[in-house]
All heavy atoms as a GROMACS GRO file, in nm:
protein
  599
    1HIS      N    1   7.837   9.034   6.757
    1HIS     CA    2   7.963   8.992   6.696
    1HIS      C    3   7.988   9.074   6.570
    1HIS      O    4   7.902   9.081   6.483
    1HIS     CB    5   7.959   8.843   6.665
    1HIS     CG    6   8.086   8.790   6.611
    1HIS    ND1    7   8.110   8.778   6.475
    1HIS    CD2    8   8.199   8.747   6.671
    1HIS    CE1    9   8.230   8.730   6.457
    1HIS    NE2   10   8.286   8.710   6.575
    2ASN      N   11   8.104   9.132   6.563
    2ASN     CA   12   8.140   9.216   6.450
    2ASN      C   13   8.164   9.129   6.326
    2ASN      O   14   8.238   9.033   6.330
    2ASN     CB   15   8.268   9.294   6.486
    2ASN     CG   16   8.304   9.396   6.381
    2ASN    OD1   17   8.241   9.404   6.277
    2ASN    ND2   18   8.404   9.476   6.409
    3VAL      N   19   8.101   9.166   6.216
    3VAL     CA   20   8.115   9.087   6.094
    3VAL      C   21   8.254   9.108   6.031
    3VAL      O   22   8.306   9.021   5.964
    3VAL     CB   23   8.003   9.119   5.992
    3VAL    CG1   24   8.020   9.258   5.934
    3VAL    CG2   25   7.996   9.014   5.883
    4TRP      N   26   8.316   9.223   6.055
    4TRP     CA   27   8.449   9.252   6.001
    4TRP      C   28   8.557   9.208   6.096
    4TRP      O   29   8.548   9.231   6.216
    4TRP     CB   30   8.466   9.403   5.979
    4TRP     CG   31   8.389   9.455   5.863
    4TRP    CD1   32   8.267   9.518   5.868
    4TRP    CD2   33   8.425   9.452   5.726
    4TRP    NE1   34   8.229   9.553   5.742
    4TRP    CE2   35   8.323   9.515   5.654
    4TRP    CE3   36   8.536   9.402   5.658
    4TRP    CZ2   37   8.328   9.528   5.515
    4TRP    CZ3   38   8.541   9.416   5.521
    4TRP    CH2   39   8.438   9.478   5.451
    5LEU      N   40   8.661   9.150   6.043
    5LEU     CA   41   8.781   9.121   6.120
    5LEU      C   42   8.894   9.204   6.061
    5LEU      O   43   8.920   9.198   5.942
    5LEU     CB   44   8.818   8.972   6.111
    5LEU     CG   45   8.738   8.875   6.195
    5LEU    CD1   46   8.779   8.732   6.163
    5LEU    CD2   47   8.756   8.902   6.343
    6ASN      N   48   8.960   9.279   6.148
    6ASN     CA   49   9.074   9.358   6.102
    6ASN      C   50   9.200   9.274   6.123
    6ASN      O   51   9.232   9.237   6.236
    6ASN     CB   52   9.080   9.488   6.181
    6ASN     CG   53   9.186   9.582   6.129
    6ASN    OD1   54   9.298   9.540   6.098
    6ASN    ND2   55   9.153   9.709   6.121
    7LEU      N   56   9.268   9.244   6.014
    7LEU     CA   57   9.387   9.159   6.023
    7LEU      C   58   9.497   9.221   6.107
    7LEU      O   59   9.582   9.149   6.160
    7LEU     CB   60   9.442   9.130   5.882
    7LEU     CG   61   9.356   9.039   5.794
    7LEU    CD1   62   9.417   9.028   5.655
    7LEU    CD2   63   9.343   8.902   5.857
    8ASN      N   64   9.499   9.352   6.121
    8ASN     CA   65   9.604   9.419   6.197
    8ASN      C   66   9.569   9.441   6.344
    8ASN      O   67   9.656   9.470   6.423
    8ASN     CB   68   9.640   9.553   6.132
    8ASN     CG   69   9.709   9.533   5.999
    8ASN    OD1   70   9.792   9.445   5.985
    8ASN    ND2   71   9.674   9.613   5.901
    9GLU      N   72   9.441   9.428   6.377
    9GLU     CA   73   9.400   9.462   6.514
    9GLU      C   74   9.334   9.347   6.590
    9GLU      O   75   9.329   9.350   6.712
    9GLU     CB   76   9.305   9.582   6.512
    9GLU     CG   77   9.372   9.708   6.459
    9GLU     CD   78   9.276   9.826   6.448
    9GLU    OE1   79   9.157   9.810   6.482
    9GLU    OE2   80   9.322   9.934   6.407
   10SER      N   81   9.283   9.249   6.518
   10SER     CA   82   9.210   9.140   6.585
   10SER      C   83   9.305   9.051   6.665
   10SER      O   84   9.414   9.018   6.619
   10SER     CB   85   9.136   9.055   6.481
   10SER     OG   86   9.038   9.133   6.416
   11SER      N   87   9.260   9.013   6.783
   11SER     CA   88   9.339   8.925   6.868
   11SER      C   89   9.325   8.781   6.819
   11SER      O   90   9.239   8.750   6.737
   11SER     CB   91   9.288   8.934   7.012
   11SER     OG   92   9.157   8.876   7.020
   12LEU      N   93   9.409   8.695   6.875
   12LEU     CA   94   9.401   8.552   6.843
   12LEU      C   95   9.260   8.500   6.869
   12LEU      O   96   9.202   8.430   6.785
   12LEU     CB   97   9.504   8.476   6.928
   12LEU     CG   98   9.516   8.327   6.903
   12LEU    CD1   99   9.578   8.300   6.767
   12LEU    CD2  100   9.600   8.263   7.011
   13ASP      N  101   9.203   8.534   6.984
   13ASP     CA  102   9.068   8.487   7.018
   13ASP      C  103   8.962   8.540   6.923
   13ASP      O  104   8.871   8.468   6.883
   13ASP     CB  105   9.032   8.526   7.162
   13ASP     CG  106   9.110   8.447   7.264
   13ASP    OD1  107   9.161   8.338   7.230
   13ASP    OD2  108   9.121   8.493   7.379
   14GLU      N  109   8.975   8.667   6.885
   14GLU     CA  110   8.878   8.726   6.792
   14GLU      C  111   8.887   8.656   6.657
   14GLU      O  112   8.783   8.625   6.595
   14GLU     CB  113   8.903   8.876   6.775
   14GLU     CG  114   8.864   8.957   6.897
   14GLU     CD  115   8.913   9.102   6.891
   14GLU    OE1  116   9.018   9.128   6.830
   14GLU    OE2  117   8.845   9.187   6.950
   15LEU      N  118   9.008   8.632   6.611
   15LEU     CA  119   9.025   8.565   6.482
   15LEU      C  120   8.968   8.424   6.483
   15LEU      O  121   8.894   8.386   6.393
   15LEU     CB  122   9.174   8.561   6.444
   15LEU     CG  123   9.236   8.695   6.405
   15LEU    CD1  124   9.388   8.686   6.404
   15LEU    CD2  125   9.184   8.742   6.270
   16GLN      N  126   8.999   8.348   6.587
   16GLN     CA  127   8.953   8.209   6.586
   16GLN      C  128   8.804   8.195   6.619
   16GLN      O  129   8.748   8.088   6.607
   16GLN     CB  130   9.039   8.119   6.674
   16GLN     CG  131   9.032   8.141   6.821
   16GLN     CD  132   9.118   8.040   6.896
   16GLN    OE1  133   9.176   7.949   6.839
   16GLN    NE2  134   9.125   8.058   7.026
   17SER      N  135   8.739   8.305   6.656
   17SER     CA  136   8.594   8.299   6.678
   17SER      C  137   8.519   8.298   6.544
   17SER      O  138   8.400   8.268   6.539
   17SER     CB  139   8.547   8.418   6.763
   17SER     OG  140   8.552   8.538   6.688
   18HIS      N  141   8.590   8.328   6.435
   18HIS     CA  142   8.528   8.324   6.302
   18HIS      C  143   8.514   8.177   6.258
   18HIS      O  144   8.606   8.099   6.278
   18HIS     CB  145   8.614   8.402   6.201
   18HIS     CG  146   8.546   8.422   6.070
   18HIS    ND1  147   8.535   8.322   5.977
   18HIS    CD2  148   8.482   8.529   6.019
   18HIS    CE1  149   8.467   8.367   5.874
   18HIS    NE2  150   8.434   8.493   5.896
   19PRO      N  151   8.399   8.142   6.200
   19PRO     CA  152   8.377   8.001   6.164
   19PRO      C  153   8.480   7.942   6.067
   19PRO      O  154   8.503   7.822   6.067
   19PRO     CB  155   8.238   8.000   6.100
   19PRO     CG  156   8.185   8.138   6.108
   19PRO     CD  157   8.285   8.226   6.174
   20TYR      N  158   8.542   8.024   5.983
   20TYR     CA  159   8.639   7.972   5.886
   20TYR      C  160   8.782   7.975   5.937
   20TYR      O  161   8.874   7.935   5.866
   20TYR     CB  162   8.633   8.053   5.756
   20TYR     CG  163   8.503   8.041   5.682
   20TYR    CD1  164   8.438   8.154   5.632
   20TYR    CD2  165   8.444   7.917   5.659
   20TYR    CE1  166   8.318   8.144   5.563
   20TYR    CE2  167   8.324   7.905   5.591
   20TYR     CZ  168   8.263   8.019   5.544
   20TYR     OH  169   8.144   8.008   5.476
   21ILE      N  170   8.804   8.026   6.058
   21ILE     CA  171   8.942   8.041   6.110
   21ILE      C  172   8.960   7.953   6.233
   21ILE      O  173   8.897   7.977   6.336
   21ILE     CB  174   8.974   8.189   6.144
   21ILE    CG1  175   8.957   8.276   6.019
   21ILE    CG2  176   9.114   8.202   6.201
   21ILE    CD1  177   8.980   8.425   6.044
   22ASN      N  178   9.045   7.852   6.222
   22ASN     CA  179   9.073   7.769   6.339
   22ASN      C  180   9.192   7.826   6.416
   22ASN      O  181   9.251   7.927   6.376
   22ASN     CB  182   9.096   7.622   6.297
   22ASN     CG  183   9.217   7.606   6.206
   22ASN    OD1  184   9.310   7.688   6.205
   22ASN    ND2  185   9.217   7.499   6.129
   23TYR      N  186   9.226   7.762   6.526
   23TYR     CA  187   9.336   7.812   6.610
   23TYR      C  188   9.466   7.826   6.532
   23TYR      O  189   9.536   7.925   6.544
   23TYR     CB  190   9.356   7.721   6.731
   23TYR     CG  191   9.483   7.753   6.806
   23TYR    CD1  192   9.487   7.860   6.894
   23TYR    CD2  193   9.600   7.680   6.785
   23TYR    CE1  194   9.604   7.894   6.960
   23TYR    CE2  195   9.718   7.712   6.850
   23TYR     CZ  196   9.718   7.820   6.938
   23TYR     OH  197   9.836   7.852   7.002
   24TYR      N  198   9.498   7.726   6.451
   24TYR     CA  199   9.626   7.725   6.382
   24TYR      C  200   9.636   7.840   6.280
   24TYR      O  201   9.739   7.905   6.270
   24TYR     CB  202   9.648   7.590   6.312
   24TYR     CG  203   9.654   7.478   6.413
   24TYR    CD1  204   9.544   7.395   6.433
   24TYR    CD2  205   9.765   7.460   6.494
   24TYR    CE1  206   9.547   7.294   6.529
   24TYR    CE2  207   9.770   7.360   6.589
   24TYR     CZ  208   9.660   7.278   6.607
   24TYR     OH  209   9.664   7.180   6.702
   25LEU      N  210   9.526   7.865   6.209
   25LEU     CA  211   9.527   7.975   6.113
   25LEU      C  212   9.533   8.109   6.187
   25LEU      O  213   9.608   8.198   6.148
   25LEU     CB  214   9.404   7.969   6.022
   25LEU     CG  215   9.393   8.081   5.920
   25LEU    CD1  216   9.522   8.096   5.839
   25LEU    CD2  217   9.274   8.060   5.830
   26ALA      N  218   9.458   8.121   6.296
   26ALA     CA  219   9.461   8.244   6.374
   26ALA      C  220   9.602   8.272   6.424
   26ALA      O  221   9.652   8.385   6.417
   26ALA     CB  222   9.363   8.236   6.492
   27ARG      N  223   9.669   8.168   6.473
   27ARG     CA  224   9.806   8.181   6.522
   27ARG      C  225   9.900   8.227   6.409
   27ARG      O  226   9.987   8.311   6.430
   27ARG     CB  227   9.852   8.046   6.580
   27ARG     CG  228   9.986   8.049   6.647
   27ARG     CD  229   9.981   8.124   6.781
   27ARG     NE  230  10.112   8.177   6.810
   27ARG     CZ  231  10.146   8.307   6.802
   27ARG    NH1  232  10.058   8.397   6.768
   27ARG    NH2  233  10.268   8.347   6.830
   28ASN      N  234   9.881   8.170   6.291
   28ASN     CA  235   9.964   8.208   6.176
   28ASN      C  236   9.938   8.351   6.131
   28ASN      O  237  10.030   8.421   6.091
   28ASN     CB  238   9.940   8.111   6.059
   28ASN     CG  239  10.024   7.986   6.070
   28ASN    OD1  240  10.133   7.980   6.019
   28ASN    ND2  241   9.972   7.886   6.139
   29ILE      N  242   9.812   8.394   6.136
   29ILE     CA  243   9.779   8.532   6.099
   29ILE      C  244   9.851   8.629   6.193
   29ILE      O  245   9.912   8.727   6.150
   29ILE     CB  246   9.626   8.555   6.102
   29ILE    CG1  247   9.560   8.477   5.987
   29ILE    CG2  248   9.593   8.704   6.094
   29ILE    CD1  249   9.409   8.474   5.993
   30VAL      N  250   9.846   8.600   6.322
   30VAL     CA  251   9.911   8.686   6.422
   30VAL      C  252  10.064   8.679   6.406
   30VAL      O  253  10.132   8.782   6.410
   30VAL     CB  254   9.868   8.648   6.565
   30VAL    CG1  255   9.948   8.723   6.669
   30VAL    CG2  256   9.718   8.676   6.583
   31ALA      N  257  10.118   8.560   6.385
   31ALA     CA  258  10.263   8.544   6.370
   31ALA      C  259  10.315   8.619   6.249
   31ALA      O  260  10.419   8.685   6.255
   31ALA     CB  261  10.299   8.395   6.360
   32PHE      N  262  10.242   8.613   6.138
   32PHE     CA  263  10.281   8.686   6.018
   32PHE      C  264  10.287   8.836   6.048
   32PHE      O  265  10.383   8.904   6.012
   32PHE     CB  266  10.180   8.658   5.906
   32PHE     CG  267  10.214   8.724   5.775
   32PHE    CD1  268  10.294   8.659   5.682
   32PHE    CD2  269  10.165   8.850   5.744
   32PHE    CE1  270  10.324   8.720   5.560
   32PHE    CE2  271  10.195   8.911   5.623
   32PHE     CZ  272  10.274   8.846   5.531
   33ARG      N  273  10.186   8.885   6.119
   33ARG     CA  274  10.180   9.027   6.156
   33ARG      C  275  10.298   9.065   6.244
   33ARG      O  276  10.357   9.172   6.229
   33ARG     CB  277  10.047   9.049   6.229
   33ARG     CG  278  10.014   9.189   6.266
   33ARG     CD  279   9.871   9.199   6.315
   33ARG     NE  280   9.852   9.140   6.446
   33ARG     CZ  281   9.735   9.098   6.493
   33ARG    NH1  282   9.627   9.105   6.420
   33ARG    NH2  283   9.726   9.047   6.614
   34GLU      N  284  10.335   8.977   6.336
   34GLU     CA  285  10.446   9.006   6.428
   34GLU      C  286  10.581   9.001   6.356
   34GLU      O  287  10.671   9.077   6.387
   34GLU     CB  288  10.445   8.908   6.544
   34GLU     CG  289  10.329   8.931   6.640
   34GLU     CD  290  10.312   8.818   6.742
   34GLU    OE1  291  10.379   8.713   6.729
   34GLU    OE2  292  10.230   8.836   6.834
   35GLN      N  293  10.596   8.911   6.260
   35GLN     CA  294  10.724   8.893   6.191
   35GLN      C  295  10.743   8.988   6.074
   35GLN      O  296  10.853   9.039   6.054
   35GLN     CB  297  10.736   8.748   6.142
   35GLN     CG  298  10.746   8.648   6.255
   35GLN     CD  299  10.719   8.506   6.208
   35GLN    OE1  300  10.710   8.478   6.089
   35GLN    NE2  301  10.702   8.415   6.303
   36VAL      N  302  10.638   9.012   5.998
   36VAL     CA  303  10.650   9.090   5.875
   36VAL      C  304  10.604   9.234   5.894
   36VAL      O  305  10.647   9.324   5.823
   36VAL     CB  306  10.570   9.021   5.761
   36VAL    CG1  307  10.582   9.097   5.631
   36VAL    CG2  308  10.617   8.878   5.743
   37GLY      N  309  10.514   9.254   5.989
   37GLY     CA  310  10.457   9.387   6.010
   37GLY      C  311  10.311   9.389   5.970
   37GLY      O  312  10.255   9.287   5.932
   38GLN      N  313  10.252   9.505   5.977
   38GLN     CA  314  10.110   9.519   5.949
   38GLN      C  315  10.075   9.474   5.808
   38GLN      O  316  10.152   9.492   5.714
   38GLN     CB  317  10.070   9.667   5.966
   38GLN     CG  318  10.087   9.717   6.108
   38GLN     CD  319   9.955   9.756   6.170
   38GLN    OE1  320   9.876   9.826   6.113
   38GLN    NE2  321   9.933   9.707   6.291
   39TYR      N  322   9.958   9.413   5.798
   39TYR     CA  323   9.906   9.377   5.666
   39TYR      C  324   9.872   9.505   5.592
   39TYR      O  325   9.810   9.595   5.647
   39TYR     CB  326   9.779   9.293   5.680
   39TYR     CG  327   9.801   9.153   5.732
   39TYR    CD1  328   9.802   9.126   5.868
   39TYR    CD2  329   9.819   9.047   5.645
   39TYR    CE1  330   9.822   8.997   5.917
   39TYR    CE2  331   9.838   8.917   5.692
   39TYR     CZ  332   9.839   8.894   5.827
   39TYR     OH  333   9.858   8.766   5.874
   40LYS      N  334   9.913   9.513   5.467
   40LYS     CA  335   9.881   9.629   5.384
   40LYS      C  336   9.756   9.604   5.300
   40LYS      O  337   9.684   9.696   5.267
   40LYS     CB  338  10.000   9.667   5.295
   40LYS     CG  339  10.116   9.720   5.376
   40LYS     CD  340  10.240   9.740   5.289
   40LYS     CE  341  10.360   9.781   5.372
   40LYS     NZ  342  10.401   9.680   5.472
   41ARG      N  343   9.736   9.478   5.265
   41ARG     CA  344   9.615   9.442   5.191
   41ARG      C  345   9.572   9.301   5.230
   41ARG      O  346   9.653   9.219   5.271
   41ARG     CB  347   9.633   9.456   5.040
   41ARG     CG  348   9.755   9.390   4.983
   41ARG     CD  349   9.773   9.423   4.834
   41ARG     NE  350   9.770   9.565   4.807
   41ARG     CZ  351   9.876   9.647   4.816
   41ARG    NH1  352   9.992   9.600   4.852
   41ARG    NH2  353   9.865   9.774   4.786
   42VAL      N  354   9.443   9.277   5.216
   42VAL     CA  355   9.385   9.148   5.255
   42VAL      C  356   9.450   9.033   5.178
   42VAL      O  357   9.468   8.924   5.233
   42VAL     CB  358   9.232   9.152   5.235
   42VAL    CG1  359   9.171   9.015   5.254
   42VAL    CG2  360   9.168   9.251   5.333
   43THR      N  361   9.489   9.056   5.055
   43THR     CA  362   9.546   8.949   4.973
   43THR      C  363   9.677   8.893   5.030
   43THR      O  364   9.718   8.784   4.994
   43THR     CB  365   9.570   8.996   4.828
   43THR    OG1  366   9.645   9.117   4.831
   43THR    CG2  367   9.440   9.018   4.755
   44GLU      N  368   9.741   8.967   5.122
   44GLU     CA  369   9.863   8.916   5.184
   44GLU      C  370   9.837   8.789   5.265
   44GLU      O  371   9.929   8.715   5.296
   44GLU     CB  372   9.926   9.023   5.273
   44GLU     CG  373   9.990   9.136   5.196
   44GLU     CD  374  10.056   9.238   5.287
   44GLU    OE1  375  10.147   9.200   5.362
   44GLU    OE2  376  10.013   9.353   5.283
   45LEU      N  377   9.712   8.765   5.297
   45LEU     CA  378   9.676   8.643   5.368
   45LEU      C  379   9.716   8.519   5.287
   45LEU      O  380   9.744   8.414   5.342
   45LEU     CB  381   9.525   8.642   5.393
   45LEU     CG  382   9.476   8.564   5.513
   45LEU    CD1  383   9.540   8.613   5.641
   45LEU    CD2  384   9.326   8.572   5.525
   46MET      N  385   9.723   8.535   5.156
   46MET     CA  386   9.762   8.424   5.069
   46MET      C  387   9.908   8.382   5.092
   46MET      O  388   9.949   8.276   5.048
   46MET     CB  389   9.742   8.463   4.921
   46MET     CG  390   9.598   8.488   4.884
   46MET     SD  391   9.495   8.339   4.886
   46MET     CE  392   9.557   8.257   4.740
   47ASN      N  393   9.986   8.464   5.160
   47ASN     CA  394  10.124   8.429   5.193
   47ASN      C  395  10.131   8.323   5.302
   47ASN      O  396  10.236   8.264   5.326
   47ASN     CB  397  10.203   8.552   5.238
   47ASN     CG  398  10.220   8.652   5.126
   47ASN    OD1  399  10.229   8.616   5.010
   47ASN    ND2  400  10.224   8.779   5.162
   48ILE      N  401  10.021   8.302   5.371
   48ILE     CA  402  10.017   8.202   5.478
   48ILE      C  403   9.984   8.066   5.417
   48ILE      O  404   9.887   8.052   5.343
   48ILE     CB  405   9.913   8.242   5.586
   48ILE    CG1  406   9.958   8.373   5.653
   48ILE    CG2  407   9.895   8.131   5.688
   48ILE    CD1  408   9.858   8.430   5.750
   49GLU      N  409  10.068   7.970   5.448
   49GLU     CA  410  10.059   7.838   5.386
   49GLU      C  411   9.922   7.772   5.403
   49GLU      O  412   9.875   7.699   5.318
   49GLU     CB  413  10.166   7.748   5.448
   49GLU     CG  414  10.206   7.632   5.362
   49GLU     CD  415  10.324   7.556   5.421
   49GLU    OE1  416  10.434   7.616   5.430
   49GLU    OE2  417  10.305   7.441   5.457
   50LEU      N  418   9.856   7.798   5.516
   50LEU     CA  419   9.726   7.735   5.544
   50LEU      C  420   9.612   7.792   5.461
   50LEU      O  421   9.502   7.738   5.462
   50LEU     CB  422   9.692   7.750   5.693
   50LEU     CG  423   9.787   7.681   5.791
   50LEU    CD1  424   9.757   7.724   5.933
   50LEU    CD2  425   9.776   7.530   5.777
   51VAL      N  426   9.636   7.903   5.393
   51VAL     CA  427   9.530   7.969   5.317
   51VAL      C  428   9.542   7.934   5.168
   51VAL      O  429   9.639   7.971   5.103
   51VAL     CB  430   9.536   8.122   5.336
   51VAL    CG1  431   9.425   8.190   5.255
   51VAL    CG2  432   9.525   8.159   5.483
   52ASP      N  433   9.443   7.862   5.119
   52ASP     CA  434   9.439   7.833   4.976
   52ASP      C  435   9.335   7.923   4.910
   52ASP      O  436   9.269   8.003   4.977
   52ASP     CB  437   9.411   7.684   4.950
   52ASP     CG  438   9.277   7.639   5.005
   52ASP    OD1  439   9.193   7.724   5.043
   52ASP    OD2  440   9.255   7.517   5.013
   53ASP      N  441   9.319   7.910   4.779
   53ASP     CA  442   9.226   7.996   4.706
   53ASP      C  443   9.083   7.984   4.757
   53ASP      O  444   9.011   8.083   4.766
   53ASP     CB  445   9.228   7.962   4.556
   53ASP     CG  446   9.360   7.999   4.490
   53ASP    OD1  447   9.438   8.077   4.550
   53ASP    OD2  448   9.388   7.950   4.380
   54VAL      N  449   9.042   7.862   4.788
   54VAL     CA  450   8.905   7.839   4.832
   54VAL      C  451   8.880   7.907   4.966
   54VAL      O  452   8.780   7.979   4.984
   54VAL     CB  453   8.874   7.688   4.841
   54VAL    CG1  454   8.736   7.664   4.899
   54VAL    CG2  455   8.888   7.623   4.704
   55LEU      N  456   8.969   7.885   5.060
   55LEU     CA  457   8.953   7.947   5.192
   55LEU      C  458   8.960   8.098   5.181
   55LEU      O  459   8.880   8.170   5.242
   55LEU     CB  460   9.061   7.897   5.289
   55LEU     CG  461   9.055   7.956   5.430
   55LEU    CD1  462   8.920   7.930   5.496
   55LEU    CD2  463   9.167   7.900   5.516
   56PHE      N  464   9.052   8.149   5.102
   56PHE     CA  465   9.064   8.294   5.086
   56PHE      C  466   8.935   8.354   5.032
   56PHE      O  467   8.887   8.456   5.081
   56PHE     CB  468   9.181   8.331   4.996
   56PHE     CG  469   9.196   8.479   4.982
   56PHE    CD1  470   9.254   8.555   5.082
   56PHE    CD2  471   9.150   8.544   4.869
   56PHE    CE1  472   9.265   8.692   5.072
   56PHE    CE2  473   9.161   8.682   4.857
   56PHE     CZ  474   9.218   8.756   4.959
   57SER      N  475   8.875   8.288   4.933
   57SER     CA  476   8.752   8.341   4.874
   57SER      C  477   8.637   8.343   4.976
   57SER      O  478   8.549   8.428   4.969
   57SER     CB  479   8.712   8.264   4.748
   57SER     OG  480   8.680   8.132   4.780
   58LYS      N  481   8.639   8.249   5.070
   58LYS     CA  482   8.537   8.246   5.176
   58LYS      C  483   8.563   8.355   5.280
   58LYS      O  484   8.470   8.417   5.331
   58LYS     CB  485   8.536   8.110   5.247
   58LYS     CG  486   8.482   7.997   5.162
   58LYS     CD  487   8.489   7.868   5.243
   58LYS     CE  488   8.441   7.750   5.162
   58LYS     NZ  489   8.455   7.624   5.237
   59LEU      N  490   8.690   8.376   5.312
   59LEU     CA  491   8.727   8.471   5.418
   59LEU      C  492   8.728   8.617   5.375
   59LEU      O  493   8.692   8.705   5.453
   59LEU     CB  494   8.866   8.437   5.472
   59LEU     CG  495   8.877   8.329   5.574
   59LEU    CD1  496   9.023   8.300   5.603
   59LEU    CD2  497   8.804   8.366   5.702
   60ALA      N  498   8.771   8.643   5.252
   60ALA     CA  499   8.796   8.780   5.206
   60ALA      C  500   8.683   8.878   5.236
   60ALA      O  501   8.709   8.992   5.279
   60ALA     CB  502   8.832   8.781   5.059
   61PRO      N  503   8.556   8.841   5.217
   61PRO     CA  504   8.449   8.939   5.242
   61PRO      C  505   8.440   8.986   5.388
   61PRO      O  506   8.380   9.090   5.416
   61PRO     CB  507   8.321   8.865   5.203
   61PRO     CG  508   8.366   8.753   5.117
   61PRO     CD  509   8.503   8.716   5.162
   62TYR      N  510   8.501   8.912   5.480
   62TYR     CA  511   8.491   8.945   5.623
   62TYR      C  512   8.615   9.015   5.676
   62TYR      O  513   8.622   9.045   5.795
   62TYR     CB  514   8.468   8.817   5.704
   62TYR     CG  515   8.347   8.740   5.660
   62TYR    CD1  516   8.360   8.627   5.581
   62TYR    CD2  517   8.219   8.782   5.696
   62TYR    CE1  518   8.248   8.556   5.538
   62TYR    CE2  519   8.107   8.712   5.654
   62TYR     CZ  520   8.122   8.600   5.575
   62TYR     OH  521   8.012   8.532   5.533
   63LEU      N  522   8.714   9.037   5.590
   63LEU     CA  523   8.842   9.088   5.636
   63LEU      C  524   8.869   9.230   5.588
   63LEU      O  525   8.824   9.270   5.481
   63LEU     CB  526   8.956   8.997   5.586
   63LEU     CG  527   8.947   8.852   5.628
   63LEU    CD1  528   9.057   8.772   5.560
   63LEU    CD2  529   8.954   8.836   5.778
   64LYS      N  530   8.943   9.303   5.669
   64LYS     CA  531   8.992   9.434   5.627
   64LYS      C  532   9.126   9.457   5.696
   64LYS      O  533   9.165   9.383   5.786
   64LYS     CB  534   8.892   9.544   5.662
   64LYS     CG  535   8.863   9.561   5.811
   64LYS     CD  536   8.759   9.668   5.830
   64LYS     CE  537   8.730   9.688   5.978
   64LYS     NZ  538   8.634   9.797   6.000
   65VAL      N  539   9.198   9.558   5.652
   65VAL     CA  540   9.330   9.586   5.707
   65VAL      C  541   9.340   9.726   5.767
   65VAL      O  542   9.439   9.761   5.827
   65VAL     CB  543   9.443   9.568   5.602
   65VAL    CG1  544   9.457   9.422   5.563
   65VAL    CG2  545   9.418   9.654   5.480
   66SER      N  546   9.234   9.803   5.752
   66SER     CA  547   9.234   9.937   5.810
   66SER      C  548   9.096   9.966   5.867
   66SER      O  549   9.002   9.888   5.847
   66SER     CB  550   9.272  10.042   5.705
   66SER     OG  551   9.171  10.047   5.606
   67LYS      N  552   9.082  10.077   5.937
   67LYS     CA  553   8.954  10.113   5.994
   67LYS      C  554   8.854  10.152   5.889
   67LYS      O  555   8.735  10.143   5.906
   67LYS     CB  556   8.972  10.228   6.094
   67LYS     CG  557   9.053  10.186   6.216
   67LYS     CD  558   9.057  10.299   6.318
   67LYS     CE  559   9.150  10.268   6.433
   67LYS     NZ  560   9.134  10.140   6.496
   68VAL      N  561   8.904  10.197   5.774
   68VAL     CA  562   8.817  10.238   5.664
   68VAL      C  563   8.789  10.115   5.579
   68VAL      O  564   8.879  10.038   5.548
   68VAL     CB  565   8.885  10.346   5.578
   68VAL    CG1  566   8.793  10.391   5.466
   68VAL    CG2  567   8.928  10.462   5.664
   69ASP      N  568   8.665  10.095   5.542
   69ASP     CA  569   8.630   9.982   5.457
   69ASP      C  570   8.674  10.012   5.314
   69ASP      O  571   8.613  10.094   5.246
   69ASP     CB  572   8.479   9.956   5.459
   69ASP     CG  573   8.432   9.913   5.597
   69ASP    OD1  574   8.518   9.874   5.677
   69ASP    OD2  575   8.311   9.918   5.623
   70THR      N  576   8.780   9.947   5.273
   70THR     CA  577   8.829   9.970   5.137
   70THR      C  578   8.831   9.838   5.063
   70THR      O  579   8.846   9.732   5.124
   70THR     CB  580   8.974  10.025   5.140
   70THR    OG1  581   9.053   9.940   5.221
   70THR    CG2  582   8.976  10.166   5.196
   71LEU      N  583   8.814   9.844   4.936
   71LEU     CA  584   8.821   9.724   4.854
   71LEU      C  585   8.967   9.696   4.824
   71LEU      O  586   9.030   9.768   4.750
   71LEU     CB  587   8.743   9.743   4.725
   71LEU     CG  588   8.593   9.758   4.742
   71LEU    CD1  589   8.528   9.795   4.609
   71LEU    CD2  590   8.532   9.629   4.795
   72GLN      N  591   9.021   9.591   4.884
   72GLN     CA  592   9.162   9.558   4.866
   72GLN      C  593   9.175   9.412   4.833
   72GLN      O  594   9.118   9.330   4.895
   72GLN     CB  595   9.240   9.589   4.993
   72GLN     CG  596   9.233   9.735   5.028
   72GLN     CD  597   9.316   9.766   5.152
   72GLN    OE1  598   9.411   9.696   5.183
   72GLN    NE2  599   9.282   9.869   5.220
   0.00000   0.00000   0.00000
């Protein structure tokens, strides 16, 4: 299992396989991507209503938005 989840490439199933991401959050992550476009930085996840500061701080280390591991 890949420790990194790419917000722009991961499928609904891949997202919800993460222990901190349930179906509803995975669906919202994908919907945001479809409506707004590709995530430019991981912090954009905070635009999703289901993501609060605590959840974001747990998720952020496992997320990326590009193939290159960048600190965003």
